[in-house]
N, C-alpha and C positions, 0 to 999 in steps of 0.2 A: 504493500500500500504506500502510495506517495502522499506525504503530508506537507502542506505549506503552512508556515506559522510565522508569527511576529509578536514580539513582547514590548510593552511599554513599561517603563520603570520611573521611580522617583529619581531626582538628582539633587545634588547639593551644589551651591555656588560659593566659590572661595572669594577671598578679598580682591583678587585680580579679575573677578567676573567670569572665571572659567568654570564650566560645568563638570561635575564628577558624578557619572552615572555608574560607577564601578560596583559590582556586587560585593566587593571587598570592603566597601564603606559601610560600617554597621548601621548608619542612619538610612540607608537605601532599602527599598522594598519593590517587589513586582507589583505594578498597579493592575495590569490586565494582560491576557494572552489571547490572541486570535489564532485559531487553529482550524484549518479548512473552513467550513461554513459556520463554525460555532465561535462564540466570543464569551470569555470568562473574566469576571472581575475578582481579583484577590484582595485589593485594597483601594480605598478612595476616601476622601474626607466627606463626600456626600453620602447620605444613607443609600444602601442598595440591598437587594435581597441576597443574603449570603447563603450559598449552597454548601452545606457541611461536607458534601462529597466532591467538591470541585477539583481538588488535587487528584483524587483517585480517577475521576473522569478523564483528566488530562493525561495521567499516567497510562490509563487503559488505551488511549489513542496512540501514545508513544510506543507502547508494547506491540501494537499491531503494525506499526510503521516499518517499512523496509528502506525508504529513502526520505530523509527529512530535508526540506527545502526552505531556505530563507535568504534574505539579502543582508550581508554582513552577519553570517550565521554564528561566527565565533562569539560575538557579544551575546546573542540569545542563548546559545548553548551554555555559556559560562553562567548565565543567570539561572537556567534550568538546574545546572549542577549544584549551585550554591543554595538553591531553594529545596533541594532534596529529591528532585526528579532524576530518573536514570534513562539514558538512551545509549545503546551500544551499536546501533546500525550505521548504515552509510549516510553521508551528508552531501548536500549540494548547495554551494553558495552562489547565488546568481551574480553577486558582485565580482567574485573571482572569475567566474566564467566569462563575464563581460570584459574583464581585464585581459584575459587570455585571447578572446576573440578579437579584441582591438589590437592584438599583436604588440602589446606594451606601448602603443603609441599614446602620448599624453592626451588623456581625455578625462572628463568627469565620470566617476563610476558610482556616484550616489544612485539611489533608487530613482530619484526624480530625473537626473541626467540620463540614466540608462533608458527610461521610458520615453523621454523626449526624443532621444536619438532614434528609437525604434517606432515612434509614433503610436505608442501604446497609450490607452486611456490613462490620463494623469492620476498620480497619487494625490490624495487629499492634502490641501494646504491650510485647512481650517484651524490648525493648532499653531501655525507659524507666528501669529501675532502674540500668542501667549508665551511661546518659547523665546521670542525676541526680548520679552520683558522678564526672562528668567523665571517664569512661572512653571513649576514642575507639574507632571501629569496628574498627580493626585489632587491638584487644585484646579485643574482645567475641568469645566463642566462635564459630568459623566457621559451625557449624551453625545458630546463632541468627541470625547475620547473613543467612544464606541464606534461612531461613524468613521473616524480617522483610522482606527485599528483595522476595522473590517475592510476598508478600502485598500490599505497597505497589503493585506493578504491577497486580495483580488488582483492587484496590479503585479505583485510578485509572482503569482501563478501565471499571469499573462506573459510576463518577462521570461519565466522558465520555459513556457511553451514556445515562445519566439526563438529562444536560444536552441531548443531541441531541433527546431526546423533548420537553423543555421548549421548545426552539426551533421545534418543529413546531406548537406552540400559537400561534394567531393573536395572542394578547396579548403574546407574547414575540418573535415573528418580526422585529419592527422593530428589535430590538437586535443582530441578527446582524452587520450591517455594522460596528457599533461594536466587537464582539468581534474581528472580522477586523482592524480598524485597530489595536487595542491589542496584538494579537499581532504585527502587523507592526512596531509601534513597539518591542516587546520585543526584536526582532532588532537594531534600531538601538541600543537601550540596552546590549545585550551588547557591542557594539563600543565604545560610550562608556565602559562600566565597564572593559573590558579595556585601553583606551587609557590611562586614568588621567590624573592631573593632576600636573604638576611643581611642587613646592613649594620656594621659596627659604628654607631653614631659617634662615639668618643674618638675613634680612629679617624672618621671622616672630618670631625672638627679639627683634629690635629693636622690632617693633610691640608685643610682649608687655611689654617694659620701659616703653614709652611709656604703655601702658594702666595698668600698675601704678603708675607715678609719678603719673599724673593721678588715679587712684583714691585714692592716699594723700592728695593735696591736697584732693580733694573730700570725703573722709571727715573730714579735720581741720576743714574749714569747716562741714560738717554737724554735727559734734559740738559745735562752738562755738555754733552756733545753737540746738541742742537744749539745751545748758546754760543759755543765755540765757533760754529760754522754759519750761524744765522744772526748772531747778535741778539737783540731783544725780540725779534720776530717770533711769534708763538707758532709752534708746529705741533699738531696733534698726531702722535705716531700711529693712531688708528685710522687716520684719514689718508687714503691713497693719493689724493690730489696734493695735499700738503707735503707728504713724503716725497712726492715727485719733485717739488720745488727744492727740497733739501738735497736730494741725491744728484739732480741734474743742474741746479743753479739757474734754471730758466723756467718760464711759464708761458702758455699761449697768450698772445696779444688779444685775440678775439676767439672765444671757445666755439662759437657757432661757425665761424670761418674755418677754424681748425678741424672740426668734425667734418666739414664739407670737403676740405682739401684732401683729407686722409680717409674719407668715406667711412666714418665711424658710426656705429649704431646697429640696429637690428632691422632686417628686411621685414616689412609688415606682412608679406605673403608667406614666406617660408619660415618666419620666426627665427631665422639664423643670422649670425653676424654678417654684415655686408662684406662684400669682397673688396679687399684693399687694392689700390692701384699698384701696378708693377712699375717700380722705379729703379734706376741705377743708383749706385751709392752716391754719386755726385748730385743727381737730381734730389735724392732724399735729403742730403745734408743742406742743399740750397734752400729747400722748402722749410727745413727746421730753422735756418737763420732768418728767413723772411717772416716767419709767423710766430716767433718767440721773442720775448724780451728778457734781458738779464735781471736777476734778482740780487739786491745788495744787502749787506748787513745793515742793521738799524740800531738806533739807541732810543729807548723809550723815555719820555719825560711826562710828568703829570700835566694834564690838560689845564691850561690857565682859565679857559672859558667856563668850565664846570667844576674846577678845583678837584678833579679826579673822581667826581661822583658819577659822571656819564649822563646826567640829566640836569636841566636848569629850570629854575623857577620863573615863570612868566606871570605878568600881572594884567588885570583888566584895566580899562580906562579909569575906573574909580580907585585904582591902585589896590584893589582887592586881589589876592593871589588866586590863581587857578588851582582847583583841587588836585589835578593831575599834573605832575612835572613833565616838561617837554624834553624830547631827545636832544642831546647836544650835537649840533651840526658839525662842530669842529672835530670831535673825536669819534662820533657815531656810537655813543654809549660805552666806549671802551675805557674812558677815564684817563687814557694816555694818548699821546701823540708820538708817532714814530718818525725819527729823523734819519734820512739816508746818509750812511757813512761813506758812500762811494767805494766800498770794498766788496769785491765779488763774494757772494754767499754760496753756501752749499758745497758739495764734494766735487762738482764739476764733471760728473760722469757724462760720457758721450753716448747717445743712443746709437745702436749698431744697424738695426733694420726697422722697416715699417711695422713689424710685428711688436716692436717696443712701444708704439704710440698708443695712448689711451685718451679718453675724453678730456680728462683734466690735465693732460700733459704726457706723461710716460708711465708705463706699468710699474707697480711696486708690489705686485702679488708675491706670494711665497716662492713660486717657481722662478720668477724673474730675479728675486733677491738671491736665491740659491745659485742661479747662473752667474750673477755678478760676483758672488762670494767665491765661486770656483775659478774665476778668471782674473780677479783683481789682485794686485800686489800691494795695494795700500792697506797697511796693517790696521790703521785707525778705522778705515771703511769696513774692513772685514769684521773687526770687533763690534762695530756699531750694528752692522747687519745681523750678526748673531743675536745681539740684544733685542733688536726690533722683532725678529722672528720669535724669540723667546717671550717677549712682551705679548705678542699676539696669542701665542700658545697658552700662556698663563691666564690671560683674560678669558679665553675659550674654556679652559679647564674649570675656572671658577664659575663662569656663567652657565655653561651647558651641563657640566658634570657635577660639580660640588653643589651648586644651587639647585640643579635639577633633582639630584638625589635627595637633598634635604627637603625640598618642597613636596616630593611625592612619596617619601618614606612615611609610613604610618606610625602611630605611637608605639605599636608593638615592635618596631624596628624592621618590619617587612616592607619590601618594595615590590610593586606589581606592574612592571612595564607592560605597555600594550604593544603587541607585535602586529605588524602590518604586512600583508602579503601583496598589496596592490599599489604600493607607492613608488617603487623604483622602476626605471626604464628597462632594467635588465631582468627583473624578476626576483632579485635577491631580497632578503628580509630587511625590513626597516622597523623602527620602534619609536614610541613616544611616551611621554609621561613617566620617565624622561627618555631622551634619545640614548639608548644603550647600545646602538650598533656602530655608529661612526666614531669609535674609539681609535686612538693611535695604535697602529700595529706594533707588535713586539711585546716584550715581557717586562717593560720598565715603567709602565704607566702607574703612578702612585695610587690613583683612585681604586685600583684593584685590591689594594691592601684592606679596604673597608668591606670587601665582600667575604663573608665568613659563613661557616656552617651554622645551621639553626640548632644543632645538637651539641651538647658538651662532648668533647673528644671526637666530634665529627670532622670531616675534611672536605675541601673543595678539590674536585678532579676536573682536568681539562684534557680532552683528546683533540689533537691538532693534526690535520693532514700536512704532509711534507710536500712543498712545492706543487700544490694542487693546480694552480693556474697554468704553470709550465707543463705539467703532465697532461692537463686537459687540452692545451693547445697542440701538444705533440700528438695526442690521439686524434683530435679533429682534423689535423693536417696529415695524419699518418706519416709523420716525419721520421725517416729511417735513422738519421744521425741522433735525433732526440731519444728515440727508443734505445739505441745503443748506449748513450750516456746514462740514461736512467738505469738500465740493466747493469752497467758497470759501476754505478754509485758515484758518478761524476757530480760534483757540487756546482750546479749552474751559477749560484750566487758568488762563489769564489772565483769562477771563471770571469764573471762580470767585474769583480773587485780587482782582479789582477790586471785587466786591460785599462780600466779607468783610473786605478790608483786610489782606492778608497777602502774603507772597512767593509767586511762582508754584510753587516747590518745595513749600512748605507747603500750597498750595491743592490739590495732587493728591489727598490723602486725602479732602478735602471733595467734589471732583468725583465720586469713586467712590461716596461715601456715598449720595446719592439714587438711584444706579443700583441699590443694594442695599436701598432702602427706608428708610434712616436719615433721621430728621427731628429728632433732639434736638440740643441745643447752645446756644450763646449766642444772643442776639437777632439778631445779624448773621448767624450761621450758619443759624438757622432761616429767616430771611428769604431767604437764598440758596437753601436747599433748596426752599422754596416757589416761588421765582422759576424755579429749574431745571425743576421739574415743570410749571410754567405755560408755560415756553418750549418744553420738549420734551413736549408734552401726550400724544403717542402712546406715550411710555414710561410715563407715568402710567396710561394706559388699559390698556397691556399688563400692568402690575403688577396691576391689578384682575382682568384675565383670568386671570393665573397663579394668583391666590388662589382664584378661583372654580373653576378646574380642580383645584387641590389639595384643596379642600374637598369637591368633588363626587366626584372619582375617586381621591383620595389619591395621585395621581401627577402629576408635571410632566414633559413630554416636550420634547426638543430636536429640531430638524430632522434631525439625524444619526441619530436613533433612540435616543440615550442617554436614560435615564429616571431620575428621582429619586423615591423613595418618601417620602410624608408621611402615614403611617397615622393620626396623631393630629391632623391639621389640622382645625380647626373655626372657624366664624364667631364673632368676638368681639362683645361687647355694643356696642362703639363702631363696629362696621362692618367692621373689618379682620379679619385671620385670625391664629390662633395660628401660630407659626413663620413669620410674615410676612417677616422679614428673610431667612431661609434660602430661602424660596420665591422671592424676587426675586433673591437672590444666586447660588444654585447655577447657574441657567441661563446667566447672564452669565459667571461665572468658569469654569464647565464648558466652554462652547462655545469660550471664548477660550483657556484654558490646558490643557484636557483633550482638545480636538479640534484646534483650529487649530495650536497650537504643536507638538504631536507630529507632525501631518501635515507641517509645515514641516521638522522634524528628519528625517523619512523622505525628503522630497524632496531635502534637502541631502545626505543620506547616499548616495542613489542617484546624484546628479550627481557627487559626489566619486569614486564607483566608476567611473562612465562616463569621467571625465576622467583617471582613474588618477593622482590627486595623492598626494603623500606627507603632506600635512597631515592632522590628526586632529580628529575631533569629540570634544570632551571634557566638555561640560556644557550644561545648559539650566536656566535659573532664571527664574521668573516668565514673562515674555514675550520672553525673549532666548535666543540660541543662542551657545555659545562654542566657538571653534576654536583649536587650536594650529597655527599656520601655519609650514610649512616654508620656509626662506629661498628667496626668488625666486618664491614662489607667491602673493604678496600680491594681485596684480591678479586672477588667475583665481579665487581664493577669494572675493574681493569679488563677482565676477560670479556664482559658484555660490550664495553665500549669499543674494544679492538675488533671484536667479531662484527659488531653492527656496522662499523665504519668500513671495514674491508669487504664485507658482504655486499656492498653497493655494486660491485662487479657482477655478482650473481643476480641482484635485483634488476640491473640494466638488461641482462639477458632474459630473465623471466618476464619482465613487464614490457620491455621495448624491443626485444630480440636484437639487442646491441652487443656485439662482441668487443668489450672494452679490453683491448690487447696491450694496454700500458699498465704496469703494476702500480698499485696505490701503496702508500706507506704512511704510517701514523706514529705519533709519539704521544704517550700518556704521561701526564704530570699530575702531582698531587701535593697538597700543602694545607696549612691551617687557614690560609686565605688565598685569594686568587692571584696574588702577586708573588709571594714567597713559596715557590713550588720547586720540587725536584722530580726526577724521573720516578714513576711508580714501579 
């Protein structure tokens, strides 16, 4: 029996105006459940006829169900689980199916957007005005909730039927197995979300203080360097435009003309960055000279017009003062006036190519700064860039991770991140409340020290795939040399480091770069990228095949059936393709982290159930899986994790008939927290 359902719940609103409808919030409750053609109220502030058997009636329907359908089913199933209902059958999320059918092309995947796109009778919007005012469902008139909930079930059923018709089409049928897998993974994620992550608040506070103390020192050093090179001119190290003034010592005379000359901006049709003009080095340098003005050091003096206040008091004709003070026209509310010292400001870096140009002057993003860092011989500049990069990292760590964890960790010390399967263009997992996915790679991120076991004498275990992206690319390209190197245990990251001249850890980003079609960088880096593609020539040939496929069919396919849409891909004058990096990137990252890692999570989850362990699956980041290990289960969990991850090869054969002929390798680590770990 196919059952379509939808749940409405209460929600709490925090001081920032954000809604929390989590079933883990003890103040939240299920208001109503629409299931097929029936509608049940479990809670509302208005009086309603309470059926003492309502929960049993709902459970009876679930017991007869073989396929449970909903839009964003993870939310609804988590609520069913927390409310004591049970369901072990198959699930189908119309949101995830819409995402897969859209071939990961950026679109809205809400129920409303999906129905609009398919011209399905619209879902009800009668509760929108209440929700906009942060009025929770238990306070919305009961007849309106009833109408709204029933309509949601109806349109979800219509959406499901429309998608089933799509899958009957030969051009879409290859994606059915991917839809089944992501729905199976959804069930594993429900457990993962429900399990939560234990946070050591005292350790988190300690890490926060360490970050804040370091940030204060870095800020002081940065400000001293800024004063040395700019005088009293204020520079915000978080502003890319102001950093451009500091690094290059010039700024555009007219920003509108500047963007016109260098064709800066986004094409309104393709939503892609506009194509820059092709210029010789001489032409480029001439345009820079014509359209920039030098910046000079300044000395600040208190404004004598406003006496440093920034505003002045004006009076009416009757000499009565105006209530509101006026802006000082001499200093513009700054309180100081800057005098030009006629001494060149900034580091005086020279832009090399048109790719260095940005709207506010020149690029100062992390990749650009790292490129300058690797090529400059100016020790002061090198030291300053390192501090600017660290400043940015510390601000991100404090805002996104420390504050994110503190804000969303509950009084019990438990954190319940929300995992999202439909947010990324590659299909890999995302998360929010807080963002727990985009962590720095590697094993030195201090935040991980605050992730501990919920049990006394428990451990945190992590299973990590070795060189998964490289092995994935080698398989997809069927690269002979890559297979030989993997079989012989060649360390591809060390190969990278030896050519570029950097540490193995720093080399990892460069190893991945040619896998994704990247070729820019320093002379040594470009030499490495060229050497890489000469050594692994089948990967280079595969890249060209992908581009041809995208240009001709506007789609790139994975062996699993997952597809990526490139509706605007076309051949470029120089022989490559537009969206070249994405065309080469998505298949590698998608197959590795949207297919292989989720299948490993499913395998581990199934084995944990079979062995009836008390340990809990709590997270997956990049190409790793994280377990909260119950005391005494260390050895069996190592065996489960290793088998589950390596058995992906068998899963690929059983489910997709894929002969994954590249060996996978994993490493299992364990420790008292997620940072201080050793081999299990």
